[in-house]
C-alpha positions, 0 to 999 in steps of 0.5 A, a space after each residue: 608951763 614947765 618942762 616935764 622933768 622940771 615940773 616933777 622936781 622943781 625945788 621952788 614949789 616943794 609942796 605943790 601937789 603932783 599926784 593923788 595916789 588913792 587918798 594920799 597927796 604926793 608933792 613935788 618934794 617927794 617926787 623929786 627925791 624919789 626920782 634922784 634916788 632911783 636915778 642914782 641906782 640906774 646905770 642902764 642905757 636902755 630902760 623899759 618901763 611898765 607900771 600900772 600906777 601913773 605915779 610910778 610910771 612918771 617917776 620911772 620915766 623921769 629917772 630914766 631921762 634924768 640919766 639921759 637913758 633911752 626909755 622903752 615903753 612896751 605896749 603891755 606887760 604880758 610875760 612872754 611879750 616882754 621876753 620877746 623884747 628883752 634884747 631891746 632893753 637893759 633894765 625893766 622898771 615896774 611898780 615894785 621897783 619904784 614902790 621900793 624906792 618910794 618906801 626907802 625915801 619915805 623913811 629918809 629925813 626930808 632934804 637928804 636926797 641922794 644927790 644934788 644933781 638936777 635933771 639935765 634939761 637938754 631935750 636932744 638926748 632924751 628919747 622914748 620908744 613906743 612899741 605898737 602893733 606893726 603891719 608886718 606882724 611884729 612889734 613896731 618901734 616908734 621913737 619920739 623925743 621929749 621935746 616933741 611930746 612937750 610941744 604937743 602938750 602946749 597945743 593941748 593947753 592952748 586949745 582947752 586949758 582955759 576950761 580946766 581949773 588949776 586944781 582939776 585932777 586928771 583921771 584915766 580909764 586908759 593906760 599911760 603906756 600908750 601915747 594918748 594916755 601918756 600925754 593926757 594922763 601924765 604929761 599935760 597935768 604935770 607940765 601945767 601944775 595940775 594933779 593927776 590920779 595915780 590909779 587907772 580906773 577899770 570900772 565906772 564905779 571906781 572912777 565915780 567914787 573919786 572923781 569930782 565935778 570940774 575934774 578931767 576924764 581921759 577915756 576911750 570909746 569902749 569906756 564911754 559906750 558903757 557909761 552908766 546912768 549914775 554918771 550924771 552925778 558928776 560934771 567934768 570940765 572936759 571928757 576926752 576920748 581917743 582910740 577910735 570914733 565914738 558912735 554919735 548915740 554914745 556921744 549924745 549919751 555922754 553929753 546928756 549924763 555929764 553935761 558936756 560933749 566929749 572931745 574926741 582926739 584923733 592921732 597915732 603914735 607916729 603923728 601924735 595928735 592930728 585932729 579933734 571934734 565934738 559931735 555936738 557941733 558936727 562929724 568932721 575933724 578939725 586939725 590941731 594947731 600947727 597940723 596940716 592935712 591933705 590926702 593922696 590919690 588913694 584917699 589916705 590921710 597925709 599929715 605934717 606937724 612940728 611934733 610929728 615923728 617921720 618914719 625912715 620909709 617916709 620921704 619929704 615932710 609929709 607922713 602918709 597914714 593908713 586911714 582913708 579920709 574925705 576932705 571937706 571943700 575947704 581942704 582944712 577939715 575931713 571925715 574919717 572913712 576907715 583903715 586902709 591896712 590890717 591894723 584895727 582898733 579894738 577897745 581903743 587898742 591897736 591890734 595887728 591881725 597879722 601878728 595874731 595870725 602868726 601867733 596862732 600859726 605857731 601853735 602845733 594845733 594850727 596850720 593856717 589862720 586868718 582873722 577879721 574884725 566883726 563889726 556886726 559883733 560889736 567890733 570883736 575878732 573872729 578867727 578862721 582856722 585850718 587845723 593841723 592833724 593834731 588840732 583835728 584830733 583835739 577838735 574831736 575830743 574837745 569840741 569847737 568851744 573848748 578848742 577855741 578857749 584853749 587857743 585863746 588861752 595860748 594867745 593870752 600869754 602874748 597878747 592883750 585881751 583886746 587881741 584875743 578872738 572871741 569867735 572861732 570857725 574851724 575849716 578844712 581849707 581857708 577860702 581863697 581865689 586862684 592867686 591864693 588870696 583869701 576871700 574876705 567876703 567868704 571869710 565874713 560869711 562864716 560868721 553871718 549865719 543868722 541863727 537865734 544866738 547871734 543877735 543882741 538886745 539893746 544893753 545898758 550898764 547899770 552897775 559894774 565892779 570887778 566882780 558884779 555887773 547889772 545890765 539893762 536889756 531891751 528885748 526888742 520884738 524884731 530880734 531873730 531869736 523870736 523867729 520859729 520858736 513857739 509859733 503860738 506865742 513868741 518867747 525868748 529861748 532858754 538857750 539864747 538866755 544862756 548864750 547872752 549870759 556867757 557873752 556878757 560874763 566874758 566881756 566883764 570878767 576874766 572868763 572866756 569861751 563856753 562854760 564847762 558846766 551849768 549848775 542850778 539852772 532854772 527857768 521860772 518865767 518866759 521873757 516875751 518880745 518887747 520886755 525890759 529885763 535886768 541881767 545880773 552877773 556875779 563873779 566868784 574868782 576862787 570858784 571860777 564861776 559866774 552866777 547869773 539871774 534875769 529879772 524884771 518887774 514881774 520877778 525872776 525869769 531865769 537863773 543859774 551858775 556858769 562854771 569854767 573849770 
């Protein structure tokens, strides 16, 4: 197994495939030449890297380390967020920057590299800084060394390498901007001579069109929970999952469709990988080789490992995490009990509740805000907001849904979609006790009103592309929607059907909040308790609208067009 830089630029194996970029194979000779040319024009000492393409990312990182410069990884690429970090870096490398060098190199005759200098193999001078959500509400910088990352890849290969063929391609549904995607999508395949897919798939249909049996899938719980039935045509060598615990029912579904149980990996940016499990053999977590675990008096997990980063505020050789655990009697394995701080995992991404609250409070419409994770709403964020005088005027003019949509849009300039609240409550005062501490139970109670709009059926994704989704809904007879409506015959209210269509449109497309208008609304047949129906959603981006249709074996039940003007 080679080091990361050496593997990308090895002149002894110029024809070895590094990456599959769509249907094009990219070899080591190409990556080596592009890295050298990009490095030759890179004089910055601190280089921020944000690329959608994993190939462009790998080239940018290698060019940065080629010059022994410091690599900076922003958590995402939102413009306002990058502007906040602009003092932390001297140069930003994105897809366009790398793509232009790729084109220049392609037009240059083979062998005419810009320099004969090889990458400096010294590990000690090659660092990477990840920016994650800090508990203080500001982006937290975590520095790791190249040697630490390469050491961890050695552990991954020792555990699972024998089950993965040399020609297996690594496909990702997660970004390489975070440590899990970086290690599993880029470092591991590069260092072991296996190809990786340049493109991050955003929909199952995209992935299943290019993935072959024997390949490796790098995913998150959010993706695997939406696994469609057509996935059963592929038999991956391994399915990896990280970003939060995967529900047992979804782990079983993955095993049923793919023919192999998902391997969940638990860790953090600071620690790297900590432990793994396959729920087919139990719910406890087993530490990775070289990792030792313990717990403190507050049940918080403590970790030590050779590939671990120790923050400045930690003493000794053990890092205390903010995850609570129950240690097994052997003190070697453990169960996870949940977070002890206000960093939460949503859609596999770390979200600082304090940071989002501070963003909201900076709005002239908001005086105070408090966020909480709504487990009963599918791990979505709820925001309880005390409005300013201006905000109260806007509430009167716009109404709750449109005001929530406006605040969500403002947050979207700074935060990724996972950090944007989906549920809003506007109050005159935030619930608090005598010590001015917010009462979590009272905040949560604001979202617990059991109206017919707030329960969801069992949903399975049948088809999902960028603009078209088909969902299978099992409308159970005991859903709250059927209570108190039409006592002679329980039916699913039309307002509930609209609400579900709006929620699912927001989950799959770039729309949020309530629609401004609804056109061509038709209710043709009632939906009865216990029925299985299909909800089809078709997004027209140019017109900012979503067509919806409920149908079953009996025909069409309801249809219409939702507009977000």
